[in-house]
C-alpha positions in Angstrom: -33.1 -5.5 39.0 -31.5 -2.8 41.1 -29.1 -0.4 39.6 -27.6 2.9 40.9 -25.5 5.7 39.4 -23.3 7.3 42.0 -24.0 6.8 45.8 -26.9 4.3 46.5 -29.3 4.6 49.4 -27.8 3.0 52.5 -30.5 0.4 52.9 -29.9 -0.9 49.4 -26.3 -1.9 50.0 -27.0 -3.7 53.2 -25.5 -7.2 52.8 -28.4 -9.1 54.3 -28.3 -12.9 54.3 -31.2 -15.3 53.8 -31.9 -18.2 56.0 -30.3 -20.6 53.5 -27.0 -18.6 53.8 -27.3 -16.9 50.4 -26.8 -13.1 50.4 -30.0 -11.3 49.3 -27.9 -8.9 47.2 -24.3 -8.4 46.1 -22.8 -5.0 45.1 -20.5 -4.7 42.1 -19.0 -1.5 40.5 -18.6 -0.3 37.0 -16.1 2.2 35.6 -16.9 3.7 32.3 -15.7 6.8 30.4 -19.0 8.6 29.8 -17.1 11.8 29.1 -13.6 12.5 27.8 -12.0 11.1 24.6 -13.5 7.7 25.0 -17.1 8.8 25.6 -18.3 7.6 22.2 -17.5 4.1 23.2 -17.9 4.4 26.9 -21.6 5.3 27.0 -22.9 2.2 25.1 -20.6 0.0 27.2 -22.2 1.4 30.4 -25.5 0.4 28.9 -24.2 -3.1 28.2 -23.1 -3.3 31.9 -26.7 -2.5 33.0 -28.3 -4.9 30.5 -25.9 -7.7 31.7 -27.0 -7.2 35.3 -30.6 -7.3 34.2 -30.1 -10.6 32.4 -28.1 -12.1 35.4 -30.9 -11.2 37.8 -33.4 -12.8 35.4 -31.3 -16.0 35.2 -32.5 -18.6 37.7 -29.3 -20.6 37.2 -27.0 -17.8 38.1 -27.0 -16.4 41.6 -30.5 -17.7 42.3 -32.2 -15.9 45.1 -29.6 -13.2 45.0 -30.0 -9.8 43.4 -26.9 -8.3 41.7 -26.6 -4.6 42.4 -24.5 -2.3 40.2 -23.0 1.1 40.8 -21.7 2.9 37.8 -19.3 5.9 37.8 -17.8 8.0 35.1 -14.0 7.9 34.8 -13.9 10.9 32.4 -11.2 9.0 30.6 -8.8 10.2 33.2 -6.6 8.1 35.5 -7.1 10.6 38.3 -10.9 10.6 38.0 -10.9 6.9 37.4 -9.0 6.3 40.7 -11.3 8.7 42.5 -14.3 6.8 41.2 -12.9 3.5 42.2 -12.1 4.7 45.7 -15.7 5.8 46.0 -17.0 2.4 44.9 -14.6 0.6 47.3 -15.9 2.7 50.1 -19.4 1.6 49.3 -18.4 -2.0 49.7 -18.4 -3.5 46.2 -17.2 -7.1 45.8 -15.6 -6.5 42.4 -15.3 -3.9 39.7 -15.9 -4.0 35.9 -13.5 -1.6 34.0 -12.0 0.5 33.2 -11.9 1.2 29.5 -8.5 2.9 28.8 -5.3 1.2 30.0 -4.0 4.2 31.8 -7.2 4.4 33.9 -7.2 0.6 34.5 -3.6 0.8 35.6 -4.3 3.5 38.2 -7.3 1.4 39.5 -5.3 -1.8 39.4 -2.7 -0.3 41.7 -5.4 0.4 44.3 -7.4 -2.9 44.0 -5.0 -5.0 46.2 -5.4 -2.5 49.0 -9.1 -3.4 49.1 -8.8 -6.9 47.8 -11.2 -6.1 45.0 -10.9 -8.1 41.9 -11.0 -6.0 38.7 -12.1 -7.2 35.2 -11.5 -4.8 32.3 -13.5 -5.1 29.1 -11.1 -3.1 26.9 -7.7 -2.3 28.6 -5.0 -4.1 26.7 -1.8 -2.7 28.1 0.8 -5.5 28.3 2.2 -4.1 31.6 -1.1 -5.1 33.3 -0.2 -8.8 32.9 2.5 -8.4 35.6 0.9 -10.2 38.5 3.5 -9.1 41.0 2.3 -5.5 40.4 -1.3 -5.9 39.5 -2.4 -9.2 41.2 -6.2 -8.4 41.2 -6.4 -7.4 37.6 -8.0 -9.6 34.9 -9.5 -8.8 31.4 -11.7 -10.4 28.8 -9.6 -8.9 26.0 -6.1 -10.0 25.0 -2.9 -8.2 26.1 -1.2 -5.7 23.8 1.9 -7.9 24.1 0.4 -9.8 21.1 -1.5 -6.9 19.4 1.7 -5.0 18.8 3.4 -8.1 17.4 0.4 -8.9 15.3 0.6 -5.4 13.6 4.2 -6.2 12.7 3.3 -9.6 11.3 0.5 -8.0 9.2 3.0 -5.4 7.9 5.4 -8.1 7.0 2.7 -10.2 5.3 1.7 -7.3 3.1 5.3 -6.7 2.0 5.8 -3.5 3.9 9.5 -3.2 4.9 9.4 0.4 6.3 6.9 2.2 8.4 6.4 5.3 10.6 4.7 5.1 14.0 2.6 7.7 15.8 1.0 7.2 19.1 -0.2 9.0 22.2 2.4 9.2 25.0 0.2 7.3 27.5 0.7 3.7 28.6 -1.6 2.3 25.9 0.2 3.9 22.9 3.7 3.6 24.1 3.3 -0.1 25.1 1.9 -1.2 21.8 4.5 0.7 19.8 7.2 -0.9 21.9 5.9 -4.4 21.2 5.5 -3.5 17.5 9.0 -2.2 17.3 10.5 -5.2 18.9 8.8 -7.7 16.5 9.1 -5.4 13.4 12.9 -5.0 14.0 13.2 -8.8 14.1 11.4 -8.9 10.7 13.8 -6.3 9.3 11.2 -3.6 9.0 12.8 -0.2 9.0 11.4 2.8 10.9 11.3 6.2 9.1 9.8 8.1 12.0 8.4 7.5 15.5 6.3 10.3 16.9 4.2 10.7 20.0 1.9 13.4 21.4 0.1 13.8 24.7 -3.4 12.2 24.9 -6.5 14.5 24.9 -4.9 17.0 22.6 -7.4 18.9 20.4 -7.0 19.1 16.6 -5.4 22.6 16.8 -2.7 21.4 19.2 0.8 22.4 18.1 2.1 19.1 19.6 -0.3 17.1 17.4 0.4 19.2 14.4 4.1 18.8 14.8 3.8 15.0 15.3 1.8 14.7 12.0 4.1 17.0 10.1 7.2 15.0 11.1 5.5 11.8 10.2 4.6 13.2 6.8 8.1 14.6 6.2 9.6 11.1 6.8 8.1 10.0 3.5 6.5 6.9 5.0 3.5 5.5 3.2 2.5 3.1 6.0 1.7 4.6 9.3 1.2 2.5 12.5 -1.3 4.3 14.8 -1.7 3.5 18.5 -4.2 5.6 20.4 -7.8 5.7 21.5 -10.9 7.0 19.7 -10.9 10.7 20.6 -7.2 11.1 19.9 -7.6 9.1 16.7 -10.3 11.4 15.4 -8.2 14.4 16.0 -5.1 12.7 14.4 -7.1 12.0 11.3 -8.4 15.5 11.1 -4.9 16.9 11.3 -3.5 14.3 8.9 -6.2 15.1 6.4 -5.5 18.8 6.7 -1.8 18.2 6.1 -2.4 16.0 3.1 -1.1 12.8 4.7 -4.4 10.9 4.1 -4.1 11.4 0.3 -1.7 8.5 0.1 -0.9 6.9 3.5 -2.2 3.6 4.7 -3.0 3.4 8.4 -2.3 0.2 10.4 -4.2 0.8 13.6 -4.9 -0.7 17.0 -8.2 -1.8 18.6 -8.5 1.7 20.1 -9.0 3.0 16.6 -10.5 0.2 14.6 -14.1 0.8 15.7 -17.1 2.2 13.9 -17.4 4.7 16.7 -14.5 6.4 15.1 -17.0 8.0 12.7 -19.5 9.2 15.3 -18.8 12.9 14.8 -20.1 15.9 12.9 -17.4 15.5 10.3 -18.1 11.7 9.8 -17.7 11.9 6.0 -14.3 13.6 6.2 -13.2 11.0 8.8 -14.3 8.1 6.6 -12.4 9.6 3.7 -9.3 10.0 5.8 -9.5 6.4 7.1 -10.2 4.7 3.8 -8.0 1.6 3.4 -7.3 1.4 7.1 -6.3 -2.0 8.5 -6.8 -2.7 12.2 -6.9 -5.3 14.9 -9.5 -5.9 17.5 -10.2 -8.8 19.9 -12.1 -11.5 18.1 -15.5 -10.2 17.2 -18.6 -11.4 18.9 -20.7 -13.9 17.0 -23.0 -16.9 17.4 -26.5 -17.5 18.7 -25.9 -15.8 22.0 -24.6 -12.7 20.3 -27.5 -12.7 17.8 -30.0 -12.8 20.7 -28.2 -10.0 22.4 -28.3 -7.8 19.2 -32.0 -8.6 18.8 -32.6 -7.3 22.4 -30.1 -4.4 22.0 -31.9 -2.9 19.0 -35.2 -2.8 20.8 -33.9 -0.9 23.8 -34.9 2.7 24.3 -31.8 4.8 23.7 -33.1 7.4 26.2 -32.9 4.8 28.9 -30.0 2.8 27.5 -27.8 5.4 25.7 -26.1 3.9 22.6 -28.6 1.1 22.2 -31.6 1.1 19.8 -29.6 0.3 16.6 -27.4 -2.5 15.2 -24.3 -0.3 15.1 -22.7 -1.9 18.2 -19.5 -0.7 19.7 -16.7 -3.3 19.5 -16.3 -3.6 23.3 -20.0 -3.7 24.2 -20.1 -7.5 24.1 -16.8 -7.7 26.0 -18.4 -5.5 28.7 -21.3 -7.9 28.9 -19.0 -10.9 29.2 -16.9 -9.2 31.8 -20.0 -8.6 34.0 -21.0 -12.3 33.5 -17.5 -13.4 34.4 -17.7 -11.7 37.8 -21.2 -12.9 38.3 -20.2 -16.6 37.7 -17.2 -16.2 40.0 -19.6 -14.9 42.7 -22.0 -17.7 42.1 -19.2 -20.3 42.7 -18.4 -18.7 46.0 -22.1 -18.6 47.0 -22.6 -22.3 46.2 -19.5 -23.2 48.2 -20.7 -21.1 51.1 -17.7 -18.8 50.9 -18.1 -15.1 51.8 -18.4 -13.1 48.5 -16.5 -10.3 50.2 -13.5 -12.5 50.6 -11.5 -10.7 47.9 -8.7 -13.3 47.7 -11.2 -16.2 47.2 -13.2 -14.2 44.7 -10.0 -13.4 42.8 -9.1 -17.1 42.7 -12.7 -17.9 41.5 -12.3 -15.3 38.7 -8.9 -16.2 37.4 -8.9 -20.0 37.9 -12.6 -20.9 37.7 -13.9 -18.9 34.8 -14.9 -21.0 31.9 -18.2 -20.1 30.1 -19.4 -19.3 26.6 -20.3 -15.7 26.3 -21.0 -13.3 23.5 -17.4 -13.2 22.5 -16.8 -16.9 22.6 -15.4 -19.1 25.3 -14.2 -16.9 28.2 -11.2 -18.2 30.3 -8.2 -16.5 31.9 -4.6 -17.6 31.8 -2.2 -17.4 34.7 -1.8 -13.7 34.2 -5.5 -13.0 34.2 -5.4 -12.4 30.4 -7.9 -13.7 27.8 -6.4 -15.9 25.0 -4.9 -13.7 22.3 -7.5 -14.2 19.5 -7.9 -11.2 17.2 -10.0 -10.2 14.2 -8.3 -8.3 11.5 -10.4 -5.5 10.2 -10.4 -3.3 7.0 -12.2 -0.1 6.4 -12.9 1.2 2.9 -15.0 4.3 2.3 -17.1 3.0 -0.6 -20.5 4.4 0.4 -22.5 5.9 3.2 -22.8 2.6 5.0 -19.1 1.9 4.9 -17.9 0.0 8.0 -15.1 -2.1 9.3 -15.2 -5.6 7.9 -13.4 -8.7 9.0 -10.7 -9.8 6.6 -9.0 -12.4 8.8 -8.4 -13.9 12.2 -5.2 -14.3 14.3 -4.4 -16.5 17.2 -0.9 -16.6 18.8 0.9 -15.3 15.7 -0.9 -17.5 13.1 -3.0 -15.4 10.7 -5.8 -16.7 8.6 -6.8 -14.2 5.8 -10.0 -16.0 4.9 -12.4 -13.1 5.3 -13.3 -10.4 2.9 -10.4 -9.2 0.6 -8.5 -6.2 1.9 -9.3 -3.1 -0.1 -6.8 -0.3 0.0 -7.2 3.4 -0.3 -7.0 3.3 -4.1 -9.8 0.8 -4.3 -7.6 -2.1 -5.3 -6.6 -5.2 -3.5 -2.9 -4.7 -4.3 -1.0 -3.6 -1.2 0.5 -0.2 -1.7 4.3 0.2 -1.4 5.7 1.1 1.9 7.7 3.9 0.4 7.2 6.4 -2.4 7.4 4.5 -5.7 9.8 6.4 -7.9 9.1 6.4 -11.6 8.4 9.1 -14.2 4.7 9.7 -14.4 2.8 11.2 -17.3 2.1 14.4 -15.3 5.7 14.9 -14.4 7.4 17.7 -16.2 9.9 15.4 -17.9 7.1 12.9 -18.8 5.0 15.7 -20.4 8.0 16.9 -22.4 9.1 13.5 -23.7 5.6 12.4 -24.5 5.0 15.6 -26.4 8.3 15.2 -28.4 7.6 11.6 -29.2 4.0 12.3 -30.3 5.3 15.1 -32.5 7.9 12.6 -33.9 5.1 10.0 -34.7 3.0 12.6 -36.4 5.9 14.0 -38.5 7.0 10.5 -39.5 3.5 9.5 -40.6 3.1 12.8 -42.6 6.5 12.2 -44.2 5.6 8.7 -45.1 2.3 9.7 -46.6 3.9 12.4 -48.8 6.6 10.0 -50.0 4.0 7.3 -50.8 2.1 9.9 -52.9 5.3 10.2 -55.0 6.3 6.5 -54.8 6.6 6.2 -58.6 9.0 9.2 -58.9 12.7 8.4 -59.5 13.9 9.5 -56.1 11.4 7.3 -54.2 11.8 4.4 -56.6 15.6 4.5 -56.2 15.2 4.5 -52.4 12.6 1.7 -52.6 9.1 2.5 -51.2 9.1 -0.8 -49.3 12.3 0.1 -47.5 11.0 3.5 -46.7 7.9 2.0 -45.2 9.9 -0.4 -43.1 12.3 2.2 -41.9 9.5 4.6 -41.0 7.7 1.9 -39.1 10.9 1.4 -37.1 11.0 5.1 -36.4 7.4 5.2 -35.2 8.1 2.2 -33.0 11.1 4.1 -31.7 9.0 7.1 -30.7 6.4 4.7 -29.2 9.0 3.7 -26.6 7.9 6.7 -24.6 4.6 5.0 -23.8 6.3 1.9 -22.2 8.8 4.0 -20.2 6.5 6.6 -18.9 4.1 5.9 -16.0 4.2 3.3 -13.4 5.6 0.0 -14.8 3.4 -3.1 -15.1 4.4 -6.6 -16.0 3.0 -6.0 -19.5 5.0 -2.8 -20.0 8.1 -4.6 -18.8 7.6 -7.3 -21.4 7.0 -4.6 -24.1 10.2 -2.6 -23.4 12.8 -4.9 -25.0 10.5 -5.7 -27.9 10.0 -2.0 -28.9 13.7 -1.2 -28.5 14.8 -4.2 -30.6 12.2 -3.6 -33.3 13.1 0.0 -33.5 16.8 -0.9 -34.0 16.4 -3.9 -36.4 13.8 -2.2 -38.7 16.0 0.8 -39.2 19.5 -0.7 -39.2 18.5 -3.9 -41.0 17.2 -1.9 -43.9 20.0 0.6 -43.8 22.6 -2.2 -43.9 20.8 -3.7 -46.9 20.8 -0.5 -48.8 24.5 0.3 -47.9 25.6 -3.2 -48.8 23.8 -3.2 -52.1 25.4 0.1 -53.1 28.8 -1.1 -52.0 28.4 -4.2 -54.1 27.2 -2.4 -57.2 29.9 0.3 -57.1 32.7 -2.1 -56.4 31.8 -5.0 -58.6 30.6 -3.2 -61.7 32.1 -0.4 -63.8 28.7 0.9 -64.7 25.0 0.0 -64.4 21.7 1.1 -65.8 19.3 2.8 -63.4 16.3 0.6 -62.9 14.1 -0.5 -60.0 15.9 -3.0 -57.7 14.1 -6.2 -56.7 13.6 -6.1 -53.0 13.1 -9.8 -52.3 16.7 -10.7 -51.9 17.4 -7.7 -49.7 14.3 -8.4 -47.6 15.7 -11.9 -47.1 18.9 -10.5 -45.7 16.9 -8.1 -43.5 14.9 -11.0 -42.1 18.0 -13.0 -41.4 19.5 -10.0 -39.6 16.3 -9.5 -37.6 16.2 -13.1 -36.6 19.5 -12.8 -34.9 17.8 -10.4 -32.5 14.3 -11.8 -32.5 15.1 -15.4 -31.6 16.9 -14.6 -28.3 14.2 -12.1 -27.5 11.5 -14.8 -27.9 13.6 -17.1 -25.6 14.0 -14.3 -23.1 10.3 -13.4 -23.0 9.1 -17.0 -22.8 11.6 -18.4 -20.3 12.6 -15.4 -18.2 10.0 -12.7 -18.6 10.6 -9.3 -17.1 8.4 -8.3 -14.2 7.9 -5.2 -12.1 10.3 -5.1 -9.2 11.0 -2.6 -6.4 14.6 -1.7 -5.9 16.0 -0.3 -2.7 19.0 1.3 -4.3 17.3 4.7 -4.2 19.6 7.0 -2.1 16.5 8.3 -0.2 15.5 5.8 2.5 11.8 6.7 2.1 11.7 5.9 -1.6 12.0 2.8 -3.8 12.7 2.6 -7.5 10.2 0.7 -9.5 12.0 -1.2 -12.2 11.7 -4.2 -14.6 13.8 -7.2 -13.8 13.9 -10.9 -14.2 16.0 -14.0 -14.0 19.1 -13.9 -16.3 18.2 -10.4 -17.4 21.8 -9.4 -17.2 22.8 -12.3 -19.5 20.3 -11.3 -22.2 21.1 -7.6 -21.8 24.7 -8.4 -22.4 23.9 -10.5 -25.4 21.8 -7.7 -27.0 24.4 -5.1 -26.2 27.0 -7.3 -27.9 24.8 -7.7 -31.0 24.1 -4.0 -31.1 27.9 -3.3 -30.8 28.7 -5.6 -33.6 26.0 -4.1 -35.8 27.3 -0.6 -35.1 30.9 -1.6 -35.9 29.7 -3.1 -39.2 27.7 0.0 -40.0 30.6 2.3 -39.4 32.9 0.0 -41.4 30.6 -0.1 -44.5 30.0 3.6 -44.2 33.7 4.1 -44.3 34.1 2.0 -47.4 31.4 3.9 -49.1 32.7 7.3 -48.0 33.9 8.5 -51.5 31.1 7.2 -53.6 28.3 9.4 -54.8 25.3 7.5 -56.1 22.1 8.8 -57.5 20.5 11.5 -55.2 23.5 11.0 -52.8 21.6 8.2 -51.1 24.8 6.5 -49.8 26.0 9.7 -48.1 22.7 10.1 -46.2 22.8 6.5 -45.2 26.3 7.0 -43.9 25.4 10.2 -42.0 22.6 8.2 -40.3 24.8 5.3 -39.3 27.5 7.6 -38.0 25.0 9.7 -35.9 23.2 6.7 -34.4 26.5 5.0 -33.6 27.9 8.1 -31.8 24.5 8.5 -30.0 24.7 4.9 -28.7 28.3 5.3 -27.6 27.3 8.3 -25.6 24.0 7.2 -24.2 24.6 3.6 -23.2 27.4 4.3 -20.7 25.4 7.1 -19.2 22.4 4.7 -18.7 24.6 2.3 -16.7 25.9 5.2 -14.6 22.4 6.5 -14.0 20.8 3.2 -13.3 19.8 4.2 -9.8 18.6 7.6 -10.7 15.2 7.0 -12.4 14.5 10.6 -13.5 17.9 11.1 -15.0 17.9 7.6 -16.6 14.5 8.3 -18.2 15.6 11.6 -19.6 18.8 10.3 -21.1 17.2 7.3 -22.6 14.3 9.2 -24.1 16.5 12.0 -25.4 18.8 9.4 -27.0 15.9 7.6 -28.7 14.3 10.9 -29.8 17.6 12.2 -31.2 18.5 9.0 -33.0 15.1 8.6 -34.6 14.8 12.3 -35.6 18.3 12.1 -37.0 17.3 9.1 -39.1 14.2 11.0 -40.3 16.3 14.1 -41.0 19.1 12.5 -43.0 17.2 9.8 -44.9 13.9 11.6 -45.8 14.3 15.4 -45.5 16.4 15.5 -48.8 13.7 13.4 -50.6 10.9 15.7 -49.3 13.0 18.7 -50.3 13.1 17.5 -53.9 9.5 16.2 -53.9 8.0 19.3 -52.5 10.3 22.2 -53.3 12.3 21.2 -56.4 10.4 18.5 -58.3 12.5 19.4 -61.4 15.4 17.7 -59.7 13.5 14.5 -59.3 15.4 12.7 -62.0 18.6 10.6 -62.1 21.7 12.4 -63.4 22.5 11.8 -67.1 25.4 12.7 -69.4 25.2 14.7 -72.6 23.9 11.6 -74.4 21.1 11.1 -71.9 22.8 8.2 -70.3 22.7 7.5 -66.5 25.9 8.3 -64.6 27.5 8.1 -61.2 30.8 9.2 -59.8 33.5 7.8 -57.6 35.4 10.9 -56.6 36.5 12.7 -59.8 36.3 9.5 -61.8 33.2 9.0 -63.9 32.0 5.6 -64.7 29.7 5.3 -67.8 27.7 2.8 -69.5 
């Protein structure tokens, strides 16, 4: 094995030929970013290049009798330095060159390669522009073109139900090209763009340009951010995004330049892991199989002082691609040698590379298409910061637009496997001001109702409670408590269970109160209109309960049908006026039909309530029960007439809809509590002496209809 960094001794590059016509040595070059923004990945790739040359020289089947000599130069992740490094290698007489890493450096080199007829094989440059053979005829790569990677990111976004995104990339060829491909495919999939930002590569984390790009991305309201840049830029982006609070909720959909474990090779690795949690990325298909396992076994035993980046099993994504790129060039040279063709014939070597390559490497079968590109096979990766050993894991594979999500489940930032929404989900949370206020009022209502019920049950044998019927009091108060409990199914992010509970609580609240009120009002109307007098005595409740049950069934039966046949489910509605937000609602098939049915039943009930209250308006029964029933019916009817139209108007304004609905429920239930039970508690607690039915001078019970007394 012979390997040189920089300029080799003159005698070592002498192209001597053996008697059998085989060259004794062949010189190839390697371009690696050992400094600059890609240094974290470039250093171990350079070691892979060296190990590949060692293995080739030890292989008696590949270039037998010929020593492969490598010269490695640092591109500094710069197109200018990369081109300078290549020109130096070309001047030394290399037959071919492995590299470069970044697309912008490879593009600069690819422009110069035809001048020297030097085939170039990149191990990680994915810029789609490099597939243009008329411009870059000597360029090949063992990784797929970004022409598919950008499209793949759009397909993943669509598969996960994300219909709006923001993009941020570096303004170099790599970032701009991928975002362009993503934009074209995403637009065809009806994905909207809330923001598209770029910043120059190699900006540090304090750069105003980077700060502004992140700030504008955040202000767009997007929850899904497509990121196209290389490692160093990605690290600085995550630092700024974390500082500005973007990483608290955003999900990053990233390219192969970001989706690498080397992303976390920094002093602030813990903070970077936290910022990247839930990240989904793409990378050329991961290396696997017996050959790769053997390579890993060798890699972990290497001395990192001699082979920087080696010595552990944390292998950079493009290390095996570097190894395969070196082998691809070696096999191409071997074919020329065996045919007796001069290995310095650049055109012949190019043909051997692009048309003759077909071998099984660490990354699978290596071949090139007519553009010098590797087949577009990608692994889809997911990163979730669950522990100190968190790493990118494979969740699926993609080939030519077909995705197989058969790997590990995707875990998102919140630790769940449910994809987050692409826009801010609008609903009233428990920690919102309106949520806090309404929950507090309803909880107070529940407590007050329970205390009132307890006090009235303590006096259940007294005349005022007996006349009102303890059973009816319990049922009405149960309805009131259920009414206040509505706040718990209307506050917080809706779920399918909460959606199912909403109509049930509203219906039970209504029928338990109104069914019993109608029974009481109807009973009094019947007694006062059909009889001249009556003796005060406890009223049997069974008949009235039967009527209440029949009344309830009118609501309950269609509600059961609705729940069973067309259950309400959580739905996202795009009718929010802000493009970066979606309303989270409950909806279902035929929901409008059932809603119309219930509104009709409620309307008829309210009309009946108002009618019977009007008929009873001049009657004064014991303890003025009928008047308080009438006040309750009038108040609730007026409340419904005001609130229901407002709810239809405010349907697309979640906060206002919630406030109006809750205030309507709170007011109606408190009014029922006030009119029906406050007078009873007033007598029970403050004036127990009045807790007796009115009697005439002879001690007989009496009631009045206006000024007319009816006696028995």
